[in-house]
VEXDREN-2710 file (C-alpha; in Angstrom, 1 decimal):
% VEXDREN-2710
k/r/px/py/pz
1/MET/11.7/18.4/8.2
2/ASN/12.0/16.4/5.0
3/SER/8.7/16.5/3.1
4/ASP/9.4/13.2/1.3
5/ALA/8.0/10.1/2.9
6/VAL/9.5/7.8/0.3
7/VAL/12.5/8.4/-2.0
8/ILE/14.0/5.8/-4.3
9/ASP/16.6/6.1/-7.0
10/LYS/17.3/3.4/-9.6
11/LEU/16.0/0.7/-7.3
12/THR/16.5/-2.7/-8.9
13/LYS/15.8/-6.3/-8.0
14/TRP/17.0/-9.4/-9.8
15/PHE/15.8/-12.9/-9.1
16/GLY/18.4/-15.0/-10.8
17/LYS/18.3/-13.9/-14.5
18/PHE/14.9/-12.2/-14.1
19/ARG/14.8/-8.5/-13.4
20/ALA/11.6/-7.9/-11.5
21/VAL/12.3/-4.2/-10.7
22/ASP/14.3/-2.2/-13.2
23/GLU/15.9/1.1/-12.0
24/VAL/12.8/2.6/-10.4
25/SER/13.0/6.2/-9.2
26/LEU/10.3/8.2/-7.5
27/ARG/9.4/10.5/-4.6
28/VAL/6.3/10.4/-2.5
29/GLU/5.5/13.4/-0.3
30/THR/4.4/13.2/3.3
31/GLY/0.6/13.0/3.6
32/GLU/0.2/12.1/-0.1
33/ILE/-2.0/9.4/-1.5
34/PHE/0.2/7.8/-4.1
35/GLY/-1.1/5.1/-6.5
36/PHE/1.3/2.5/-7.8
37/LEU/-0.5/1.0/-10.8
38/GLY/0.3/-1.9/-13.1
39/ALA/-0.9/-5.3/-14.2
40/ASN/-0.2/-8.4/-12.1
41/GLY/3.5/-9.2/-12.4
42/ALA/4.5/-5.7/-13.2
43/GLY/6.8/-5.5/-10.1
44/LYS/4.6/-3.5/-7.7
45/THR/4.7/-6.0/-4.9
46/THR/8.4/-6.5/-5.2
47/THR/9.0/-2.8/-5.0
48/ILE/6.8/-2.5/-1.9
49/ARG/8.5/-5.4/-0.1
50/MET/11.9/-3.7/-0.7
51/LEU/10.5/-0.4/0.8
52/CYS/9.1/-2.2/3.8
53/GLY/12.5/-3.9/4.6
54/LEU/11.1/-7.3/3.7
55/LEU/13.3/-7.8/0.7
56/LEU/16.9/-6.7/0.0
57/PRO/17.4/-4.7/-3.2
58/THR/20.0/-5.8/-5.7
59/SER/21.1/-2.2/-6.4
60/GLY/19.9/1.4/-6.2
61/GLU/19.1/3.6/-3.2
62/GLY/16.0/4.3/-1.1
63/ARG/14.8/6.0/2.0
64/VAL/11.5/5.5/3.8
65/ALA/10.5/7.9/6.6
66/GLY/14.0/9.2/6.4
67/TYR/15.7/5.9/6.9
68/ASP/17.9/3.9/4.6
69/ILE/16.3/0.7/3.2
70/TYR/19.6/-1.2/3.5
71/ARG/20.8/-0.2/7.0
72/ASP/17.7/0.8/8.9
73/THR/15.1/-1.8/8.1
74/GLU/14.0/-2.3/11.8
75/LYS/13.5/1.5/12.2
76/ILE/11.5/1.6/9.0
77/LYS/9.3/-1.3/10.2
78/ARG/8.4/0.6/13.4
79/ARG/7.2/3.6/11.4
80/ILE/5.2/1.9/8.7
81/GLY/2.1/-0.2/8.3
82/TYR/1.9/-2.9/5.7
83/MET/-1.3/-4.5/4.4
84/SER/-0.2/-7.4/2.1
85/GLN/-2.0/-8.6/-1.0
86/LYS/-2.7/-11.9/0.7
87/PHE/-4.7/-12.1/3.9
88/SER/-2.1/-12.7/6.5
89/LEU/-4.0/-12.7/9.8
90/TYR/-4.6/-15.9/11.8
91/THR/-7.8/-17.5/10.6
92/ASP/-8.5/-19.5/13.7
93/LEU/-8.3/-16.4/16.0
94/THR/-11.0/-13.9/16.3
95/GLY/-10.5/-10.4/15.0
96/TYR/-9.9/-9.1/18.5
97/GLU/-7.4/-11.8/19.3
98/ASN/-5.5/-11.0/16.0
99/LEU/-5.4/-7.3/16.8
100/TRP/-4.2/-8.0/20.4
101/PHE/-1.5/-10.3/19.1
102/TYR/-0.2/-7.8/16.5
103/GLY/-0.3/-5.0/19.1
104/SER/1.8/-7.1/21.4
105/VAL/4.3/-7.7/18.6
106/TYR/4.7/-3.9/18.4
107/GLN/5.2/-3.9/22.2
108/MET/2.1/-1.7/22.9
109/ALA/1.1/-1.4/26.5
110/PRO/-2.0/-3.4/27.4
111/ARG/-4.0/-0.3/28.3
112/GLU/-3.0/1.6/25.2
113/LEU/-3.7/-1.5/23.0
114/LYS/-7.1/-2.0/24.4
115/LYS/-8.0/1.7/23.7
116/ARG/-6.5/1.5/20.3
117/ILE/-8.5/-1.6/19.3
118/ALA/-11.7/0.1/20.5
119/GLU/-10.9/3.2/18.4
120/LEU/-10.2/1.2/15.2
121/SER/-13.2/-1.0/15.7
122/GLU/-15.3/2.2/15.8
123/ASP/-13.5/4.0/13.0
124/LEU/-13.6/1.0/10.6
125/GLU/-17.1/-0.1/11.8
126/LEU/-16.0/-3.6/12.6
127/GLY/-18.9/-4.1/15.0
128/ASN/-19.5/-7.7/16.1
129/PHE/-17.3/-9.0/13.2
130/ILE/-14.3/-8.4/15.5
131/LYS/-15.6/-11.2/17.7
132/ARG/-15.8/-13.8/15.0
133/PRO/-12.9/-16.0/13.8
134/ALA/-11.0/-14.2/11.0
135/GLY/-11.3/-17.2/8.7
136/SER/-15.1/-17.0/8.8
137/LEU/-15.3/-13.4/7.7
138/PRO/-16.5/-12.2/4.2
139/THR/-13.6/-10.8/2.1
140/GLY/-14.5/-7.2/2.7
141/TRP/-14.5/-7.5/6.4
142/ARG/-11.2/-9.4/6.3
143/GLN/-9.8/-6.4/4.5
144/ARG/-11.1/-4.0/7.2
145/LEU/-9.6/-6.2/9.9
146/ALA/-6.2/-6.4/8.1
147/LEU/-6.3/-2.6/7.7
148/ALA/-6.9/-2.3/11.5
149/ALA/-3.9/-4.5/12.2
150/SER/-1.7/-2.4/10.0
151/LEU/-2.9/0.8/11.8
152/LEU/-2.5/-0.3/15.4
153/HIS/0.8/1.4/16.1
154/ARG/-0.2/4.7/14.3
155/PRO/2.3/4.4/11.4
156/GLN/3.5/7.4/9.5
157/ILE/3.3/5.6/6.2
158/LEU/0.9/3.0/5.2
159/PHE/1.7/0.5/2.4
160/LEU/-1.4/-1.1/0.9
161/ASP/-0.7/-3.9/-1.6
162/GLU/-3.9/-4.5/-3.7
163/PRO/-6.1/-3.7/-0.6
164/THR/-9.4/-4.1/-2.5
165/GLY/-8.6/-7.2/-4.5
166/GLY/-11.6/-9.6/-4.6
167/VAL/-13.9/-6.9/-3.1
168/ASP/-17.1/-5.8/-4.8
169/PRO/-17.2/-2.2/-6.3
170/VAL/-19.5/-0.8/-3.6
171/PHE/-17.2/-2.0/-0.8
172/ARG/-14.2/-0.8/-2.7
173/ARG/-15.6/2.7/-2.7
174/ARG/-16.3/2.5/1.0
175/PHE/-12.8/1.3/1.6
176/TRP/-11.4/4.3/-0.2
177/GLU/-13.5/6.6/2.0
178/ILE/-11.7/5.1/4.9
179/LEU/-8.4/5.7/3.2
180/TYR/-9.3/9.4/2.6
181/ARG/-9.9/9.8/6.3
182/LEU/-6.5/8.4/7.1
183/ALA/-4.8/10.8/4.6
184/ASP/-6.7/13.7/6.1
185/SER/-5.2/12.8/9.5
186/GLY/-1.7/13.0/8.0
187/THR/-0.9/9.4/7.1
188/THR/1.0/8.9/3.9
189/LEU/-0.7/6.2/1.7
190/PHE/1.3/4.2/-0.9
191/VAL/-1.3/2.0/-2.7
192/THR/-0.8/-0.6/-5.3
193/THR/-3.7/-1.5/-7.5
194/HIS/-4.6/-2.8/-11.0
195/TYR/-8.1/-1.1/-10.8
196/MET/-7.9/2.0/-13.0
197/ASP/-11.0/3.6/-11.4
198/GLU/-9.2/3.6/-8.0
199/ALA/-6.4/5.7/-9.5
200/GLU/-8.8/8.6/-9.7
201/PHE/-8.7/8.7/-5.9
202/CYS/-5.0/9.3/-5.8
203/ARG/-3.2/12.6/-5.8
204/ARG/-0.5/11.2/-8.1
205/ILE/0.0/7.8/-9.8
206/SER/2.7/5.9/-11.4
207/ILE/2.2/3.2/-14.0
208/MET/4.6/0.2/-13.9
209/HIS/5.2/-2.2/-16.7
210/HIS/7.7/-5.1/-16.8
211/GLY/9.5/-3.7/-13.7
212/ARG/9.8/-0.1/-15.0
213/ILE/7.9/3.1/-14.4
214/ILE/6.5/4.3/-17.7
215/ALA/4.5/7.3/-16.5
216/VAL/4.1/9.3/-13.3
217/GLY/1.9/12.3/-12.4
218/ASN/-1.5/13.6/-11.4
219/PRO/-4.2/11.4/-13.1
220/GLN/-6.0/14.3/-14.8
221/GLU/-2.8/15.9/-16.0
222/LEU/-1.7/12.6/-17.5
223/LEU/-5.0/12.3/-19.3
224/VAL/-4.6/15.7/-20.8
225/GLU/-0.9/15.1/-21.7
226/HIS/-1.7/11.9/-23.5
227/ARG/-5.0/13.0/-24.9
228/GLN/-7.0/10.2/-23.4
229/ALA/-10.6/10.3/-22.0
230/SER/-10.1/7.7/-19.3
231/LEU/-7.3/6.1/-17.2
232/GLN/-8.1/2.7/-18.7
233/GLU/-7.5/4.1/-22.2
234/LEU/-4.3/5.8/-21.0
235/PHE/-3.1/2.6/-19.5
236/ILE/-3.7/0.6/-22.7
237/GLN/-2.0/3.3/-24.8
238/LEU/1.1/3.4/-22.7
239/ILE/1.4/-0.4/-22.4
240/THR/0.9/-0.7/-26.2
241/GLN/3.6/1.8/-26.9
242/GLN/6.0/-0.1/-24.6
243/GLU/5.3/-3.4/-26.3
244/CYS/6.0/-1.8/-29.7
245/VAL/9.4/-0.5/-28.7
END
């Protein structure tokens, strides 16, 4: 069995004359928590959308869960979960109604879906929030609901695009405790973030700048290699070096 959940080689995306992703290559192992770091506009979301089969690359190669990102997009979509940066659930439906709808899209049997919603409601501590209209929920609870929707079909790989954006620090730490539990159960997590403190929760990270990966490795090993005391200082150093080239 291939130990790599995600493999990409020189993945590139042009929008007209703008190169949003510039020959990105990396591997993510099965069961790994991989952090995809960079400032807003670095190309993180574009890369994730290509890996999820939502956007066709301009060039390069890639495989997700063993499937080709050009030919096998439908097979990939059945094996991954995707939590987008923007809240994408129906705001006029309750949390439960949203989960039931998404489970139906994945063609889950009603009995299985009911059981799965109950499991996720307990695991993510949704409580009575699941009975309220999604649009009325505080940001943190919206994020938990969106995470539940992405987990309904038990994906092998979970792509999380800025999952804690707009969430207070205390809730962000709680959210990461939930992600750790998922990783312990064998789910591969591919997480984009611009919060440097969240990178410490990842086994490996990559730092992206202007569409290119400028560093990749274990957070602590990168700090030692570049002689920096914090990931924030490391990020500033690497970005500054790139800007001076």
